[in-house]
N, C-alpha and C positions, 0 to 999 in steps of 0.2 A: 371655254368655258362649259360646255358638254360634259368635261370631266369633275366639275366642281359639284354636280350630284352626288357622285360617290361620298360625298362628306357629310349629304344630308342628316345619316344616321346620328354623327359629332354633334352639328348642331342640336340637335333634338336632344342629344344626350344633357349638353350644356346649359340649355333650358330650362329642363327636369334639374338639374342639380340648381342652378338660378331661383326656381319655385322654392326648393328647399330650404336655402338660405333664407328667401321673404318669409318665408312660415318660422324660422327660428328667429327672427329679426322682431318678428311680431311676437310672439312667444315669451321673448325674452323682457318686456314691458309688463309691469303689477296689473294682476285682475280685478284691483281695487279693495273695496272693504267684503266682508262678509255675504252682506244683500247680493252685491255683484255676484260674489262668484260660484254664491245659492242657486243664482239666477242663471247664469254659466252654465252649470253643471247640469240645470236641468234640462235647458234647450239642448246643452249638447247630448243627453245620455239619450233623450226624446226623438233627437234627428237622427241617430247611430242604430236608434231600434229600429224605425222603419225603414233604413236602411236596407239592414240588414235582410230587413220581413222580405223586401223589395227583391234584394236581390240571389236571396234564396228562389224563389219562384222564379226569377229568372234566369239560373244555372239549367233550371231543367229543359225552359224552351232552347237555352242555347245548344244545350247536348241533344235535342230532337232535331234540331235545325242543321245542326253539325252532320250529324247522321245522317238525312237526307242526300246535303252538300255532297257527302262524302259517293253515295251511292248514286245519286242521281247525276254529279257534275266531275268532280274530283278532289281530291283527299286535297291538293294544296288552296283551291279555292275554301275549303272547308275550314281548315288553318288560316287564311286571313280573314273569314267569319270572324271564327273565336278572338282572332287577335283585334280585331275593330270594335268587337264588344266589352273585350276587356280594356282598353283603352280607353274608350267612350267611359266607362264605369266607372276607372279609376282617374280621369279628368275630372269628374260630378263629385265623387267620393272627398279628394282633396281639398275641390273648392270649398266647399262644405265645411269639410273641419278645418282650414282657416277660417272662414266665417265666423262661427261657431266659438273659435277661439278671440275673436278680434272684436266683439262685440263689448263684453266688460270693458278692456282693455282699452278701444277709444272711450269710452265714458271715463275712465279712470283716467287715460293721459288728458282730456281734456279739464278736467276737475284739478289735477295737479299742475299740467304744466302748460295747458290753453290750447288755443285752437289751433296753431299750427301743427303742433306734437299729434293732436287728435285726426289730423289728415292725413299724417304720414301712416300712424298707426290703421286707421281706416281703408286707406286707399292702397296700403300695400299689402293689408289683408284680401282685399279683393283681385288685387293683381295677382294673388296667387294662382287663384284659377282661370285666368286669361294665359297669364305662362306655362299652366299644365296643359291649359287645351291647346295650344299652341305647337308644345313642346311635342307632346306627344302623337301629334298628328303628325307633325314633320316626321318624329321616327319611326310610327309605325309604316306611314307609306316610305320612306328613306329606305327602309328596311325590303320592303317590298319592292320598291322598283329596283333596287341593287340584284336582288334576285333574278325578276323574272322583269320588269317594264322594259328592258333594254330591245327585247326582241317585240313587235309589234303582235307577234303572232300569239304570243304569251301574255300579253300584258294585261289581258280581261281578266288575268284572275285576282289582280288587286280590285276588280268590282267589289268582291268577298271580304274584302275589309270595309270598303263604305257601307255593304248590307249589314255588318257587324256593326256598327255604329249605328244608323239607323234604326234598328232594332231596341237596342239600348236606349236611344233618344224617344222612341216612340212612346214606354213603357215609362220611362223616367218622368219624360214630362208628364204625361194623360196621368200616371198613377199619383205623383206627386202634387197635380194642380188638381185633381178630384180631392185629396188629402187637405191643401192649401184652403181651398175654397169650402169645403165643407167644415174647418175650424174656426175659420175665418166669421164666417156666417154664423154658427152656433155662439161663437165667444161673443160676436154682438147683441146675439139675441138675449141670449142669458143676460148680459150685464147692464144691456139700455132698457130693456122692456121689462124682464122677470125685477131685475135687481134695483133697478133707474139709476146702475153708474154711469162714467162716461166708458166711451171706447178704449181699448187698450188699458185702464186700470189695474193697477196689481193686486187689488185686492180679488181680482176675477181666475180665478185656477185657470179658466179658459183661454187665457192670453197667453199661458206657456204652450197649449197645444197649436194656438194661430202662430205665435212663433216658430216653433218647429213646422208647420205646415210651410212659413215663409222659406226658409231654409231647404226641406228638400223639394218644393217647385220651383221656388225662384233662384237655387243657386246651385244644388244638386242636378235637376232638371233641364236649367238652364244651363248649365254645363255642358252635359251630356246633347241638347239640341245643337249649341253654337258649336260644339264638334263635330258633329254627322253635317252640319253645316259647313264645316271648312275642309274637311276630307273629302266629303262630295263634290264642291267644287272643284277642287285640285284634282281627283282621280275625273271624275267628268271630262276633264282638259284633258287629260291623258288618254282618256278611250277615245274621243275623238280626234286627235291628233293621230293617233293607232289605227284606224279606220278610215280615215279620208282620203279620197282618191287623190294621188300625186303624179306629177310628170315621170317618164321613164328617168332612171339614174340621180331620183331626186331622195333616195332612201338616207342622205344626211340631213336634208332638211325636215326629215320624218322627224327625226332623232331629235332635232334643236327643240321641233312645237312640244315634242313629249317632255324635256326635261323644262321648258319654258315655266310651267306652274310651281315648280319644286324649287328652282333657283328664286324664284318670286318670293315664296313664303320664308326660304331661307333668309334672304335682305330684308323681308318685314321682322322675322324674329329678332334678329340682331337691333335695329331699327325700334323697337318693343324695348330691348335691353336699357339702351340710351332713354329713351322717352320715359320711361317707368323710373328711373335714378334721376331722372330731372327735376321729379317733382319734391318742392321742400313742404 
């Protein structure tokens, strides 16, 4: 069973391809009328503008930490940090891209085909981020484990991957959360108190900023947060197995403990494929 862990990156690639097909399926549905399309474009452009600004700042932070890890620890850990940060950001970005394109299509599907089809569109649109998080996490950890994880003496290099994921999650969750709450409170105060119109009324321009905040905080930020928890749990288990005290002559048992979390998430990803496709 230990040899199965060598196929972990391929499982991750398969998951990324599956997420791409889910996204393509969602985009195959019509976006609705002109008003729906206009609102979708405004939300999408606003969310992308926020992420572009946020990721521009994060690139500087990642570069500084990369240099510190390179000179303070070693180059491999520094590269692992960068790959963890990249995968975390990509997971959040892919989920938000799908969500901002699925919103109008869900409304249009409900209007044209009924609730069942609207459920499919909305569910598959949300599943893109879930599959992307699981697949990119498995892909990244699987690749690093293949090169350095088999040897307990070098397995600690994978910790850099978890550190990179945690760094992006911190800024994405905090930065996105601050924007989300600021836009939410601002739009509600202006609408209810000053203009006397209901919450989330389309006549309030601040509602667009509110919806942008929901996407960057509750989707992109949440995606990075979940990714960090996901890979952190796996890598922590590998680290415990690599450093725990073992009886003499039981190194094979140590290896079995180290590959166990990877085998679990490989099986979980496959089960997720069937679970997602079972939704009608």
